[in-house]
C-alpha positions in Angstrom: -74.6 -119.1 -119.3 -77.0 -117.7 -116.7 -78.1 -119.9 -113.7 -81.6 -120.1 -115.5 -80.0 -121.3 -118.7 -77.9 -123.8 -116.7 -81.1 -125.2 -115.0 -82.8 -125.4 -118.4 -80.0 -127.0 -120.2 -79.6 -129.6 -117.6 -83.4 -130.2 -117.2 -83.1 -129.6 -113.5 -86.4 -130.5 -111.7 -85.3 -128.2 -109.0 -83.3 -124.9 -109.6 -79.7 -124.8 -108.7 -78.4 -121.5 -107.3 -75.0 -120.1 -106.8 -72.8 -119.9 -103.6 -71.9 -116.9 -101.5 -68.4 -117.5 -102.9 -69.6 -117.0 -106.5 -71.7 -114.0 -105.5 -68.6 -112.3 -103.9 -66.5 -113.3 -106.8 -69.0 -111.7 -109.2 -69.0 -108.5 -107.1 -65.2 -108.4 -107.2 -65.0 -108.9 -110.9 -67.5 -106.0 -111.5 -65.5 -103.8 -109.2 -62.3 -104.6 -111.1 -64.0 -103.7 -114.4 -65.2 -100.5 -112.8 -61.5 -99.8 -111.9 -60.7 -100.3 -115.7 -63.5 -97.7 -116.6 -65.9 -100.5 -117.7 -69.2 -100.6 -115.8 -70.8 -104.1 -116.1 -74.4 -105.1 -115.7 -73.4 -108.8 -115.8 -70.1 -110.6 -115.5 -68.9 -114.2 -116.2 -67.6 -116.1 -113.2 -65.3 -119.1 -113.8 -66.6 -121.7 -111.3 -64.3 -124.5 -109.7 -66.4 -127.1 -111.6 -65.2 -125.8 -115.0 -68.2 -123.8 -116.2 -68.5 -120.0 -116.7 -71.7 -118.6 -115.0 -73.1 -115.2 -116.0 -74.1 -113.3 -112.8 -76.2 -109.9 -112.8 -74.6 -107.0 -110.9 -77.0 -105.1 -108.6 -75.0 -101.8 -108.4 -71.4 -100.5 -109.1 -69.9 -97.2 -107.7 -66.6 -95.7 -107.0 -65.6 -93.4 -104.2 -62.1 -92.0 -103.1 -60.3 -94.5 -105.2 -62.3 -97.4 -104.0 -64.5 -99.5 -106.4 -67.6 -101.2 -105.0 -70.1 -103.6 -106.6 -72.9 -105.5 -105.2 -74.6 -108.8 -106.2 -77.8 -110.5 -104.9 -77.1 -114.1 -103.7 -79.5 -116.6 -105.5 -80.1 -120.0 -103.9 -82.4 -121.5 -106.4 -84.7 -124.0 -104.6 -82.4 -124.5 -101.7 -83.6 -123.3 -98.3 -80.5 -121.3 -97.8 -80.6 -118.5 -95.2 -78.3 -116.4 -97.4 -80.8 -116.3 -100.3 -81.4 -112.8 -101.5 -78.6 -111.3 -99.4 -76.7 -108.4 -100.8 -73.0 -109.2 -101.1 -70.6 -106.4 -101.9 -66.9 -106.3 -102.8 -65.0 -103.1 -102.2 -61.5 -103.0 -104.0 -58.7 -100.8 -103.5 -55.9 -101.0 -106.1 -52.3 -99.9 -105.0 -49.8 -100.0 -107.8 -46.2 -101.0 -107.4 -43.5 -102.6 -109.4 -43.8 -106.0 -107.6 -45.9 -108.9 -108.3 -49.7 -109.0 -108.1 -51.0 -109.6 -104.5 -54.4 -110.1 -103.2 -55.4 -109.2 -99.6 -58.8 -110.1 -98.0 -60.7 -108.3 -95.4 -64.1 -108.8 -93.6 -66.5 -105.9 -94.1 -69.7 -105.5 -92.3 -71.7 -108.7 -92.1 -68.8 -111.0 -92.7 -67.4 -113.0 -89.9 -64.1 -113.4 -88.6 -62.3 -116.7 -87.4 -61.7 -116.6 -83.6 -60.8 -120.2 -83.0 -58.0 -122.5 -84.1 -58.9 -125.5 -86.1 -61.1 -123.8 -88.7 -60.6 -123.3 -92.4 -58.1 -120.5 -91.9 -56.1 -119.2 -89.0 -57.5 -117.3 -86.1 -58.1 -113.7 -87.0 -58.6 -114.2 -90.7 -61.8 -113.0 -92.3 -64.4 -116.0 -92.8 -63.8 -116.0 -96.5 -63.0 -119.7 -97.2 -60.0 -120.9 -99.3 -62.1 -121.9 -102.3 -63.8 -118.6 -102.7 -60.6 -116.7 -102.1 -58.9 -118.8 -104.9 -62.1 -118.1 -107.1 -61.7 -114.4 -106.6 -57.8 -114.5 -107.2 -58.3 -116.6 -110.4 -61.0 -114.5 -111.9 -59.5 -111.1 -111.0 -56.1 -112.4 -112.4 -57.8 -113.2 -115.8 -59.5 -109.8 -116.0 -56.2 -108.0 -115.3 -53.9 -110.3 -117.4 -53.6 -107.9 -120.3 -53.6 -104.6 -118.3 -50.0 -104.8 -117.0 -51.4 -104.0 -113.5 -48.8 -104.8 -110.7 -49.4 -104.2 -107.1 -51.7 -104.9 -104.2 -55.5 -105.4 -104.3 -57.2 -105.0 -101.0 -60.5 -106.9 -101.3 -63.2 -106.2 -98.6 -66.3 -108.4 -98.7 -69.5 -107.2 -97.0 -73.0 -108.7 -96.6 -75.9 -106.5 -95.8 -77.6 -107.7 -92.5 -75.0 -110.5 -92.4 -74.8 -110.4 -88.6 -78.5 -111.1 -88.3 -78.3 -113.9 -90.9 -75.4 -115.5 -89.1 -77.7 -116.0 -86.0 -79.5 -118.7 -88.2 -76.4 -120.6 -88.8 -73.8 -122.5 -86.7 -71.2 -119.8 -87.1 -71.0 -118.3 -83.6 -70.9 -121.9 -82.1 -67.9 -122.6 -84.4 -66.1 -119.6 -83.3 -67.0 -117.4 -86.4 -68.3 -114.0 -85.1 -69.5 -110.8 -86.6 -71.4 -112.3 -89.6 -71.7 -115.0 -92.2 -69.0 -117.0 -93.9 -68.2 -116.8 -97.6 -68.4 -120.4 -98.7 -68.6 -122.8 -101.6 -66.5 -125.7 -103.2 -68.2 -125.9 -106.6 -69.6 -122.4 -107.0 -73.2 -123.9 -107.3 -75.8 -124.5 -104.7 -77.6 -127.8 -105.0 -81.3 -127.9 -104.2 -81.6 -129.7 -100.9 -85.3 -130.7 -101.1 -85.2 -134.2 -99.6 -87.5 -136.0 -102.1 -85.9 -134.4 -105.2 -82.4 -134.8 -103.8 -82.9 -138.5 -103.0 -84.4 -139.1 -106.5 -81.3 -137.5 -108.0 -78.8 -139.6 -105.7 -80.7 -142.8 -106.6 -80.6 -142.0 -110.3 -77.0 -141.3 -110.0 -76.0 -144.4 -108.2 -78.2 -146.5 -110.5 -76.5 -145.1 -113.6 -73.1 -145.6 -112.3 -73.6 -149.1 -111.3 -75.3 -150.0 -114.5 -72.2 -148.8 -116.3 -69.7 -150.4 -113.9 -68.2 -153.7 -114.9 -67.0 -154.6 -111.4 -70.2 -153.1 -109.8 -68.1 -150.8 -107.5 -69.5 -147.4 -106.4 -67.7 -144.5 -104.9 -69.7 -142.3 -102.5 -69.0 -139.1 -100.9 -71.1 -136.5 -99.0 -69.7 -133.7 -101.1 -67.1 -132.3 -103.5 -64.4 -132.2 -100.9 -64.5 -136.1 -100.4 -64.6 -136.6 -104.1 -61.5 -134.3 -104.5 -59.7 -136.2 -101.7 -60.3 -139.4 -103.6 -59.0 -137.8 -106.9 -55.8 -136.4 -105.1 -55.0 -139.4 -103.1 -56.2 -142.4 -105.1 -56.0 -141.2 -108.7 -59.7 -141.5 -109.0 -61.5 -138.8 -111.0 -63.8 -136.8 -109.0 -66.4 -137.2 -111.7 -66.6 -141.0 -111.0 -67.9 -140.2 -107.4 -71.7 -140.2 -106.5 -72.3 -137.2 -104.3 -74.8 -138.3 -101.7 -75.1 -135.2 -99.4 -76.1 -136.3 -95.9 -77.9 -139.5 -96.8 -75.5 -142.4 -96.1 -78.2 -144.9 -95.2 -80.4 -144.3 -98.3 -77.3 -144.3 -100.5 -76.3 -147.7 -99.1 -79.8 -148.9 -99.9 -79.7 -147.6 -103.4 -76.4 -149.4 -104.0 -77.7 -152.6 -102.8 -80.8 -152.4 -104.8 -78.7 -151.9 -107.9 -76.5 -155.0 -107.4 -73.5 -153.2 -106.2 -70.5 -155.5 -105.1 -68.4 -152.8 -103.3 -68.9 -149.4 -101.8 -66.0 -147.0 -101.2 -67.3 -144.2 -98.9 -65.1 -141.2 -98.5 -65.6 -138.0 -96.6 -64.3 -135.6 -93.8 -64.2 -137.2 -90.3 -66.6 -134.4 -88.9 -69.3 -135.8 -91.3 -68.5 -139.5 -91.3 -67.8 -140.0 -87.6 -71.5 -139.8 -87.1 -71.7 -143.2 -88.9 -69.8 -144.7 -86.0 -72.8 -144.1 -83.8 -75.2 -145.6 -86.3 -76.4 -142.2 -87.5 -77.4 -142.5 -91.3 -78.4 -138.9 -91.9 -75.5 -136.6 -91.0 -77.1 -133.3 -91.4 -76.3 -131.0 -88.4 -79.9 -130.2 -88.0 -80.6 -134.0 -87.3 -77.5 -135.0 -85.4 -74.4 -133.4 -84.0 -72.6 -136.0 -81.7 -69.1 -135.6 -83.2 -67.1 -134.9 -80.0 -69.2 -137.3 -78.0 -68.4 -140.2 -80.3 -64.6 -139.3 -80.3 -64.8 -139.4 -76.5 -66.7 -142.7 -76.5 -63.8 -144.1 -78.6 -61.1 -142.7 -76.3 -62.8 -144.2 -73.2 -63.2 -147.7 -75.0 -59.4 -147.4 -75.8 -58.6 -146.6 -72.2 -60.7 -149.5 -70.9 -58.9 -151.8 -73.5 -55.5 -150.8 -72.6 -55.9 -150.2 -68.9 -55.0 -146.5 -69.0 -55.2 -144.2 -66.0 -58.6 -142.4 -65.9 -57.4 -139.7 -63.8 -54.9 -138.8 -66.6 -57.6 -139.3 -69.1 -59.9 -136.6 -67.5 -57.9 -133.7 -68.7 -57.7 -135.0 -72.3 -61.5 -135.6 -72.4 -62.1 -132.0 -71.1 -59.9 -130.6 -73.7 -61.6 -132.5 -76.4 -65.0 -131.3 -75.3 -63.7 -127.6 -75.4 -62.9 -127.8 -79.1 -65.3 -126.2 -81.5 -64.5 -128.5 -84.5 -63.6 -132.2 -85.1 -60.3 -131.0 -86.6 -59.5 -129.3 -83.2 -60.4 -132.5 -81.3 -58.4 -134.7 -83.5 -55.3 -132.4 -82.9 -55.8 -132.9 -79.2 -56.0 -136.8 -79.7 -52.8 -136.8 -81.8 -51.0 -134.6 -79.3 -51.8 -137.2 -76.6 -50.9 -140.2 -78.8 -54.4 -141.7 -78.7 -54.6 -142.4 -82.4 -55.7 -146.1 -81.8 -59.2 -144.7 -81.0 -59.5 -144.1 -84.8 -59.4 -147.9 -85.3 -62.4 -148.3 -82.8 -64.2 -145.6 -84.7 -63.4 -147.3 -88.0 -64.8 -150.6 -86.7 -68.0 -149.0 -85.5 -68.4 -147.3 -88.9 -68.0 -150.6 -90.7 -70.4 -152.4 -88.2 -73.2 -150.0 -88.9 -72.6 -149.6 -92.6 -72.6 -153.5 -93.0 -75.7 -153.8 -90.9 -77.6 -151.3 -93.1 -76.3 -152.9 -96.1 -77.4 -156.4 -95.0 -80.9 -155.2 -94.1 -81.1 -153.7 -97.6 -80.0 -157.0 -99.0 -82.7 -158.9 -97.2 -85.4 -156.4 -98.2 -84.4 -156.2 -101.9 -83.0 -159.7 -102.6 -84.8 -161.7 -99.8 -82.7 -164.8 -98.8 -79.6 -165.0 -100.9 -77.4 -165.1 -97.8 -77.9 -167.1 -94.6 -76.4 -164.5 -92.4 -74.4 -161.3 -92.4 -71.0 -163.0 -92.4 -71.9 -164.8 -95.6 -73.0 -161.6 -97.0 -69.7 -160.0 -96.2 -67.9 -162.6 -98.3 -69.5 -161.3 -101.5 -70.0 -157.6 -100.6 -67.3 -155.1 -99.5 -67.4 -151.8 -97.9 -64.3 -149.5 -97.5 -64.4 -146.3 -95.6 -61.8 -143.5 -96.1 -62.1 -140.4 -93.8 -59.8 -137.5 -93.4 -59.2 -134.3 -91.4 -57.5 -131.2 -92.7 -56.7 -133.2 -95.9 -54.8 -135.9 -93.9 -56.1 -139.5 -93.8 -57.4 -140.5 -90.4 -59.3 -143.7 -91.2 -58.9 -146.1 -94.1 -60.4 -149.5 -93.7 -58.8 -151.1 -96.8 -56.9 -150.9 -100.0 -58.5 -149.7 -103.2 -58.5 -152.5 -105.8 
């Protein structure tokens, strides 16, 4: 189905779009068909969420045994800076008798990782793991009956990508030269706050209405949902995706008589909760490293550590571009106990938000927050680089 058909079928009040990863994959598929002497005006892309999306091709051409196709990125109603960008895939097919091998390169307008602790090693093109796998899976399917063996060199380019990247956090994160090719589901969710909050509230209400034990699983995005699925045998489809709206989601859970919340997400997102930040969007808050440092200092005070020795560690944490890199520094220096401090702060603010919602929606059912905690549970699971960093309890 096309993206318009998807939106109509699902009665979406705001239009979904497709990611840069889906756009690049569609371009690579069209280039592969061109190599097979089939010029396509539209191709079907198998998305990670299990649907096939039909994507129109802007152009296809071949030159000097290279096969090039371009696709226009479509963001639907999401205010995405990449909306309307022309993303191209240039493919070179090198036959040999060995197995099928895919190699990725950054063309004009696609960034390169220049720092450690990002999605891929330093020096790699900023084509993230999920889009890479999308391209590999889709091209493998197109080629499965052709008997092609060899190397496929895949160069992804974005027209004016370097200028577009100036509107993102890429350079701050150590990604230079252009944008990143991203996406975990293949689709772009519209991020209008009002419409998105209505969707989140409806989702939480539906799940709790159909939950016998009134337990709700929440995650900022698909990565957290997948982490629960992979590590706790909970289907990702059972998880309500709440974007950046932790506070409102707690409110919705309380107003719909939840008895337990399990919140799971990457530490780079959820650490903000330890500072009482309930909207974790980077446009509204970015205090990740500062909150980590605060926890390290609290740990040092508690355990009587030498602050002179601590100074170099704090400086190194501040030098990091990502939370993943900062956590690596903390582990190297055996300061993991600071994660317990962060966990307790997360719970403190989460319970306080929940109790305020309880008072607002249900008036005076509980005399104080401690009485409230006896009947309502919050569990927080947070991870970095797919490794659990914080877990405040056991799933029941």
